[in-house]
Residue, then its C-alpha position, 0 to 999 in steps of 0.5 A: m542488544a535490543l530489538k530496536d537496535l536490530v530493526p529500524f523503527r520506520v521499518a518496524v512500523t511499515w511492516a506492521v502497517l503492511v501486515t494490518l492492511s493484509i489482514l483487513g482486506p479479507i476481513l472487509n469482504i468476509e460475507g463474500e458479497g463483493s460490493t464496489p466500495i469495499a473492492v475499491i477500498v481493498l484496491a486502495f490497500a494494495v496500492v498503499k502497500v506498493r507505496f510503502v514497499g517502494l518508499d521504505f524497502m526499495e529506499l525511494r524515500h531517499a531518492p532524488v525528487a524527480m524519481l520520487a515524484v514519478f513513483e508517487a504519480y505511478c501509485a496515483v495512476l495505478l489506483s485510479t486506473l484499477a478503481g476505474l476499471y473495477v467500477f466502470l467495467 
């Protein structure tokens, strides 16, 4: 039995993207001098990870359109709120 039979391709790709984004966050801020654009990018990475987990591991990708739209709107509002709070406060 091959690995591709045990783990669906989409789950493997999602896992790889989640790991990559988790590694890139600290690498971007390696100097310790937190700049605003880098911080907003790291916040965007976090929201993208939330979106991937919701879509692929919580099966929202196959949810009714209304539920999917609410989740996508939640992700957009979350990113804009976090970025706005970070930039303007």
